[in-house]
C-alpha positions in Angstrom: 15.1 -10.6 5.6 11.7 -9.0 5.4 10.0 -8.1 8.7 6.5 -9.3 9.3 3.8 -7.0 10.7 4.1 -8.9 14.0 7.9 -8.2 14.0 7.3 -4.5 13.3 4.8 -4.3 16.2 7.1 -6.2 18.5 10.0 -3.8 17.6 7.8 -0.7 18.3 6.4 -2.1 21.5 10.0 -2.9 22.7 11.1 0.6 21.9 8.3 2.3 23.8 8.0 -0.2 26.6 9.9 1.8 29.2 9.2 5.3 27.8 6.6 7.5 29.4 4.3 9.4 27.2 1.6 11.5 28.8 -1.0 10.2 26.4 0.4 6.7 25.5 1.0 7.9 22.0 4.1 8.9 20.0 4.8 11.1 17.1 6.8 9.8 14.1 9.8 11.9 15.3 9.6 10.4 18.8 9.4 6.8 17.3 12.3 7.6 15.0 14.5 8.7 17.9 13.6 5.6 19.9 14.2 3.2 17.1 17.3 5.0 15.8 15.9 5.3 12.2 14.6 8.1 10.1 11.0 9.4 10.1 10.5 8.0 6.6 11.3 4.5 7.9 8.9 4.9 10.8 6.1 6.1 8.5 6.7 3.0 6.3 6.5 0.7 9.3 3.4 2.5 10.6 1.6 2.1 7.2 2.3 -1.7 7.4 1.1 -1.9 11.0 -2.1 0.1 10.2 -3.2 -2.7 7.9 -3.4 -5.0 11.0 -6.0 -2.7 12.6 -3.8 -2.2 15.7 -2.6 1.3 14.9 -4.7 4.3 16.0 -3.9 7.8 14.9 -4.7 10.3 17.6 -4.3 14.1 18.1 -1.8 14.7 21.0 -0.4 17.8 22.6 3.3 18.5 22.1 5.5 21.5 22.7 6.7 23.3 19.5 10.1 24.8 19.0 8.7 28.1 20.1 7.6 26.6 23.4 3.8 26.6 22.6 1.7 23.6 23.0 0.0 22.4 19.9 -1.9 19.4 18.6 0.0 17.1 16.4 -0.7 13.6 15.1 0.5 10.7 17.2 0.1 7.0 17.0 -1.0 4.4 19.6 -0.5 0.7 19.1 -3.4 -1.4 20.4 -2.8 -4.7 22.2 -3.3 -7.9 20.3 -6.9 -9.2 20.6 -7.1 -12.5 22.5 -9.5 -15.2 21.3 -12.5 -15.6 23.6 -11.8 -19.4 23.8 -8.5 -18.9 25.5 
C-alpha cells in the first residue's frame, strides 16, 4: 500500500504532536528516532511532503557531539490551508 502525501503528513504530525522542540522544527535524525525508521526513509518522506508546499526547511540550533551549539537544517510542517469559504 502506497502512502499518500496526506498520510505522510499525518504520520509526521502524530509523531511530533507531543514532543517539544525549542524551535518547532526537527532534524532528519530526530524525525527518524520518533518514527522508528532510518534517516533515508525520513528524507524520502520529506521530499514527497515538500511537493505539497507544507514543508519549510529552516536553520536551527542543535548541540553537536562535542557539546557545542551549531546551526543545522531542520524541517517544519505547516498547517493545512483552510478555504476562505469554510
